[in-house]
C-alpha positions in Angstrom: -11.4 -48.3 -8.5 -10.2 -44.7 -9.1 -11.7 -42.2 -6.7 -11.2 -38.6 -5.6 -9.6 -39.8 -2.4 -7.1 -42.1 -4.3 -6.1 -39.2 -6.5 -6.1 -36.3 -4.0 -5.6 -38.0 -0.6 -7.6 -37.8 2.6 -8.6 -34.2 2.0 -10.5 -34.8 -1.2 -13.7 -34.1 0.6 -13.0 -30.4 0.3 -14.3 -30.5 -3.2 -17.8 -31.3 -1.9 -17.9 -28.2 0.4 -20.2 -25.5 -0.9 -17.9 -22.6 0.1 -15.0 -24.1 -1.8 -17.1 -24.8 -4.9 -18.1 -21.2 -4.9 -14.5 -20.1 -4.7 -13.5 -22.5 -7.5 -16.2 -21.0 -9.7 -14.9 -17.5 -9.0 -11.4 -18.6 -9.7 -12.4 -19.6 -13.3 -12.4 -16.0 -14.4 -9.2 -14.3 -13.1 -6.8 -16.4 -15.3 -8.8 -15.3 -18.4 -7.7 -11.7 -18.1 -4.7 -12.5 -20.2 -5.0 -16.1 -21.3 -8.3 -15.5 -23.2 -6.7 -12.9 -25.4 -3.5 -14.8 -26.1 -4.8 -16.6 -29.3 -6.9 -13.7 -30.6 -4.7 -10.6 -30.3 -3.6 -10.6 -33.9 -7.2 -10.8 -35.1 -8.0 -7.6 -33.2 -5.6 -5.3 -34.9 -8.0 -4.6 -37.9 -11.2 -4.0 -35.9 -9.4 -1.7 -33.5 -7.3 0.0 -36.2 -4.0 -0.5 -34.4 -0.6 -2.0 -35.2 0.6 -5.4 -34.0 2.9 -3.5 -31.6 0.1 -1.5 -30.1 -2.3 -4.4 -29.6 -0.1 -5.7 -26.8 -1.2 -2.7 -24.7 -4.4 -4.7 -24.1 -2.3 -7.0 -21.9 -0.2 -4.2 -20.3 -3.3 -2.2 -19.3 -4.8 -5.3 -17.6 -1.6 -6.2 -15.8 -0.5 -2.7 -14.6 -3.2 -1.7 -12.1 -3.0 -4.9 -10.2 0.4 -4.1 -8.7 -1.0 -0.9 -7.2 -4.5 -2.0 -6.4 -3.9 -5.5 -4.9 -2.6 -4.2 -1.5 -5.6 -1.9 -1.2 -8.0 -4.8 -2.0 -6.4 -6.7 0.8 -6.9 -3.9 3.3 -10.5 -3.4 2.3 -11.1 -7.2 2.5 -9.7 -7.3 6.0 -12.0 -4.4 7.0 -15.2 -5.2 5.3 -14.9 -9.0 4.5 -14.0 -11.2 1.6 -17.5 -11.8 0.1 -18.3 -8.1 -0.8 -14.9 -7.8 -2.6 -15.4 -11.0 -4.5 -18.9 -10.2 -5.7 -18.1 -6.6 -6.8 -14.9 -7.7 -8.5 -16.7 -10.4 -10.5 -19.4 -8.0 -11.6 -16.8 -5.4 -12.7 -14.7 -8.0 -14.4 -17.6 -9.4 -16.4 -19.2 -6.1 -17.3 -15.9 -4.5 -18.4 -14.8 -7.5 -20.4 -18.1 -8.0 -22.2 -18.3 -4.3 -23.0 -15.2 -4.5 -25.2 -17.4 -6.4 -27.7 -19.5 -3.2 -28.2 -16.8 -0.7 -29.2 -14.0 -0.3 -31.7 -12.5 2.7 -30.0 -9.1 1.5 -28.9 -8.9 4.1 -26.1 -12.2 2.9 -24.7 -11.0 -0.7 -25.0 -7.9 0.1 -23.0 -10.0 1.8 -20.4 -12.2 -1.3 -20.1 -9.1 -3.5 -19.8 -7.8 -1.2 -17.0 -11.1 -1.7 -15.1 -10.7 -5.5 -15.6 -7.2 -5.2 -14.1 -8.7 -3.4 -11.1 -11.3 -6.2 -10.7 -8.5 -8.9 -10.9 -7.0 -7.4 -7.8 -10.2 -8.4 -5.9 -10.3 -12.0 -7.2 -7.2 -14.2 -7.1 -5.6 -12.7 -3.9 -9.0 -12.7 -2.1 -9.8 -16.2 -3.2 -6.4 -17.4 -1.9 -7.0 -15.5 1.4 -10.5 -17.0 1.8 -9.2 -20.5 1.4 -6.7 -19.7 4.2 -9.6 -18.5 6.3 -11.7 -21.6 5.8 -9.2 -24.4 6.0 -6.1 -25.4 7.8 -3.1 -27.8 7.6 -3.2 -30.4 4.8 -6.8 -29.5 3.8 -5.8 -25.9 3.2 -2.8 -27.0 1.1 -5.0 -29.4 -0.9 -7.6 -26.6 -1.5 -4.8 -24.2 -2.7 -3.5 -26.8 -5.0 -7.0 -27.5 -6.5 -7.5 -23.8 -7.0 -4.3 -23.6 -8.9 -5.3 -26.7 -10.9 -8.6 -25.0 -11.7 -6.6 -22.0 -13.1 -4.6 -24.3 -15.3 -7.7 -26.0 -16.7 -9.4 -22.6 -17.3 -6.3 -21.3 -19.2 -6.3 -24.5 -21.3 -10.0 -24.6 -22.2 -11.3 -21.1 -22.7 -8.5 -19.8 -25.0 -9.2 -22.7 -27.3 -12.8 -21.7 -27.4 -11.8 -18.1 -28.0 -9.6 -19.2 -30.9 -12.6 -20.9 -32.6 -15.0 -18.1 -31.9 -12.8 -15.3 -33.3 -12.9 -16.9 -36.7 -16.6 -16.2 -36.8 -16.5 -12.6 -35.4 -13.9 -10.7 -33.4 -16.5 -9.8 -30.8 -17.4 -13.3 -29.8 -14.5 -14.2 -27.5 -15.4 -11.2 -25.3 -18.8 -12.6 -24.6 -17.1 -15.3 -22.6 -16.5 -12.7 -19.9 -20.3 -12.5 -19.3 -19.9 -15.8 -17.4 -18.6 -13.8 -14.5 -22.0 -12.3 -13.9 -23.9 -15.5 -12.9 -20.8 -16.6 -11.0 -21.1 -13.4 -9.0 -24.7 -14.4 -8.1 -23.6 -17.8 -7.1 -20.9 -16.4 -4.8 -23.4 -14.0 -3.3 -25.9 -16.8 -2.5 -23.6 -19.7 -1.8 -20.5 -18.3 -0.2 -20.6 -17.8 3.5 -18.3 -15.0 4.8 -15.6 -16.9 6.6 -14.8 -14.3 9.2 -16.6 -11.7 11.2 -16.3 -7.9 11.2 -12.8 -6.6 10.6 -11.2 -3.7 12.5 -10.7 -0.6 10.4 -7.4 1.1 9.8 -7.6 3.1 13.1 -8.9 0.4 15.4 -6.7 -1.8 17.5 -5.9 -5.3 16.5 -3.7 -7.9 18.0 -0.7 -9.4 16.1 1.4 -11.8 18.1 0.8 -9.9 21.4 1.3 -6.4 20.0 -1.5 -3.9 19.8 -1.8 -1.1 17.4 -3.4 0.1 14.1 -4.0 -2.3 11.2 -1.4 -0.6 9.0 1.2 -0.7 11.7 0.6 -4.3 12.6 0.6 -5.3 8.9 4.0 -3.7 8.3 5.3 -5.2 11.5 4.2 -8.6 10.4 5.7 -8.5 6.9 9.0 -7.0 8.2 9.7 -10.0 10.4 12.6 -11.9 9.0 10.8 -15.2 8.6 7.7 -13.7 7.0 9.6 -11.4 4.6 12.0 -14.2 3.6 9.0 -16.5 2.7 7.2 -13.7 0.9 10.4 -12.8 -1.1 10.7 -16.4 -2.1 7.1 -16.3 -3.2 7.9 -13.2 -5.3 10.5 -15.0 -7.4 8.8 -18.4 -7.4 7.1 -17.9 -10.8 10.0 -16.0 -12.4 11.4 -19.1 -14.2 8.0 -20.1 -15.5 7.3 -16.6 -16.8 10.7 -16.6 -18.5 9.9 -19.9 -20.2 6.4 -18.7 -21.4 7.8 -15.4 -22.7 10.8 -16.8 -24.7 9.6 -20.4 -25.3 8.9 -19.8 -29.0 12.4 -18.2 -29.5 14.1 -21.0 -27.6 12.3 -23.7 -29.7 12.6 -22.1 -33.1 16.0 -20.3 -32.9 17.9 -22.4 -30.4 16.5 -25.9 -30.8 15.6 -25.4 -34.5 12.1 -26.6 -33.9 8.7 -25.2 -35.1 6.0 -22.9 -33.7 3.7 -25.9 -33.3 6.3 -27.7 -31.2 6.6 -24.5 -29.1 2.9 -24.6 -28.5 3.1 -28.3 -27.6 5.7 -27.5 -24.9 3.4 -25.0 -23.3 0.5 -27.5 -23.4 2.6 -30.2 -21.8 3.9 -27.9 -19.1 0.4 -26.6 -18.3 -1.0 -30.1 -18.0 1.9 -31.2 -15.7 1.6 -28.2 -13.4 -2.1 -28.6 -13.1 -1.8 -32.2 -12.2 1.1 -31.6 -9.8 -0.9 -28.9 -8.0 -3.5 -31.5 -6.9 -0.8 -33.2 -4.8 0.0 -30.2 -2.6 -2.0 -31.6 0.3 -0.3 -35.0 0.2 3.1 -33.4 0.0 2.4 -31.2 3.0 1.3 -34.2 5.0 4.5 -36.1 4.1 7.0 -33.4 5.3 7.3 -31.9 8.7 8.0 -28.5 7.2 6.9 -27.0 3.9 10.4 -25.5 3.4 11.9 -28.8 2.1 9.4 -29.4 -0.7 9.6 -25.7 -1.6 13.4 -25.9 -2.0 12.8 -29.0 -4.1 10.3 -27.1 -6.3 12.9 -24.3 -7.0 15.5 -27.0 -7.9 13.0 -28.7 -10.3 12.2 -25.4 -12.0 15.8 -24.4 -12.4 17.1 -27.8 -13.6 14.1 -28.3 -15.9 14.5 -24.9 -17.5 18.2 -25.4 -17.9 17.4 -28.6 -19.8 15.1 -26.7 -22.1 17.7 -24.1 -22.8 20.4 -26.5 -23.8 18.2 -29.3 -25.2 19.4 -30.8 -28.5 15.8 -31.4 -29.6 12.2 -30.8 -28.6 11.8 -34.3 -27.0 14.6 -33.5 -24.5 13.1 -30.0 -24.0 9.8 -31.7 -23.3 11.4 -33.8 -20.5 12.8 -30.6 -19.1 9.5 -28.8 -19.1 7.8 -31.8 -17.4 10.3 -31.4 -14.5 9.9 -27.6 -14.4 6.1 -27.8 -14.6 6.0 -30.2 -11.8 8.1 -27.9 -9.6 6.0 -24.9 -10.6 2.6 -26.6 -9.8 3.7 -27.8 -6.4 5.7 -24.7 -5.5 3.1 -22.1 -6.3 0.4 -24.1 -4.5 2.5 -24.5 -1.4 3.5 -20.8 -1.4 -0.1 -19.8 -1.4 -0.7 -22.0 1.6 2.4 -20.8 3.4 1.6 -17.1 2.9 -2.0 -17.5 4.2 -0.5 -19.0 7.4 1.9 -16.1 8.1 -0.6 -14.0 9.9 -3.6 -14.0 12.2 -7.1 -13.8 10.5 -7.4 -10.0 10.9 -4.2 -9.4 8.8 -4.4 -12.3 6.4 -5.8 -10.5 3.3 -3.2 -7.7 3.8 -0.3 -10.2 3.9 -1.6 -12.3 1.0 -2.1 -9.3 -1.2 1.3 -7.9 -0.3 2.8 -11.2 -1.5 0.7 -11.4 -4.6 1.4 -7.8 -5.6 5.1 -8.3 -5.3 4.9 -11.5 -7.3 3.0 -9.8 -10.0 5.6 -7.0 -10.1 8.4 -9.5 -10.5 6.5 -11.3 -13.2 6.0 -8.0 -15.1 9.7 -7.1 -14.9 11.0 -10.6 -15.9 10.4 -10.3 -19.7 11.8 -6.8 -19.6 15.0 -7.9 -17.8 15.5 -11.0 -19.9 14.8 -8.9 -23.0 17.5 -6.4 -22.0 20.1 -9.2 -21.6 19.2 -10.6 -25.0 19.4 -7.2 -26.6 22.8 -6.5 -25.1 24.4 -9.9 -25.8 23.0 -10.8 -29.3 25.3 -8.6 -31.4 28.4 -10.2 -29.8 27.4 -13.8 -29.1 24.3 -14.4 -31.3 20.6 -14.9 -30.5 20.9 -18.5 -29.3 23.7 -17.8 -26.7 22.0 -14.6 -25.6 18.7 -16.4 -24.9 20.5 -19.1 -23.0 22.3 -16.4 -20.9 19.0 -14.7 -20.1 17.5 -18.0 -19.2 20.5 -18.7 -16.8 19.9 -15.3 -15.2 16.3 -16.2 -14.6 17.4 -19.5 -13.0 19.9 -17.6 -10.8 17.2 -15.2 -9.5 14.2 -17.5 -9.5 15.9 -20.7 -8.6 19.0 -20.0 -6.5 17.6 -16.7 -5.1 14.4 -18.5 -4.0 16.3 -21.2 -2.2 18.5 -18.6 -0.4 15.3 -16.9 0.9 13.9 -20.2 2.0 17.1 -21.1 3.9 16.9 -17.7 5.6 13.3 -18.4 6.6 14.3 -21.8 8.0 16.9 -20.3 10.2 14.5 -17.6 11.5 12.4 -18.1 14.6 8.7 -18.7 13.8 6.1 -16.1 14.6 3.9 -16.7 17.7 0.8 -17.7 15.6 2.6 -18.9 12.5 1.5 -22.3 11.1 4.6 -24.0 9.5 
């Protein structure tokens, strides 16, 4: 008989723990910052009185503040605790998002999206950190994988609902954000702060035997060769997947000669695969002595899979490629979240995690720009198909080969005194 343990392994019981259930609920909202708007942006141009080019600012204004705010959120969470940041961020996320339904002033809309972006900085990175606080070893890897699976499910379900609702009225999709408010209440009541009082920025903390201020110890921690190499590998880990999502429709329609519907099917297949693969992070951790080996394999899978998509003769072959890439993405990102939470002692964990997440978000923001620049330069001389393939190969070089190099450097570096491999 099929059971949670048969699917997830020995750590399946983490799903029955109240703290983790509260974190999973909180995790539902953060992915909807961009995913919820993906199918409805075109329908918003008339209500807001802007062009198709300008409506994209709703995504940019959400993404931009996180790069700057995430590190501050980590420092505040290390000082005051995880729970207050989560509750306040959920309330702000819900109120700002729902308020968009009550205005047609595009400047006000962008301001509200900016506030949502600030709130995002206190959600995903702090949830990842809290899982690292609460669990260890394979249980922590399983929990990180299930969190990532939850993100995939949320991104698959709620945008579909938004696409149906927007046909009735443009305001309706934004009412989905109100769900964040009762979730904030649940987190407040259910979630037990996983750690005690944090030292502030001027108090002494201990980091591997060294004593000093929080900021000094945090910088000392992330500058260590092993820690920085793993964080750098985490930064580029999603680059290939972001490149695929950004240029998927162009690859399918202009390179493979497929249809927009087939392009959407590729994204759906990839999302399902990565969500399923993420559930196996705990089992994979238990199977290997070190997480470096499966992480190297994940970069190989993402690179090879995307290369197959770029040069596929038809959509069926491209689908096989995205299955390989999606599996690598789901396992890789789950394991990276687990690795990063284990790079520091408890009193620095949120700072290290948010440093890694902010860098990853910055790389993801720059990926479409860099690939677009390559396509723009090469298209006049080689054509759009070859230019897109060249940009894709550049993404593979940075995200695939570059990530593997960082991991090999980390493997050759001595572990930190309190580092869990």
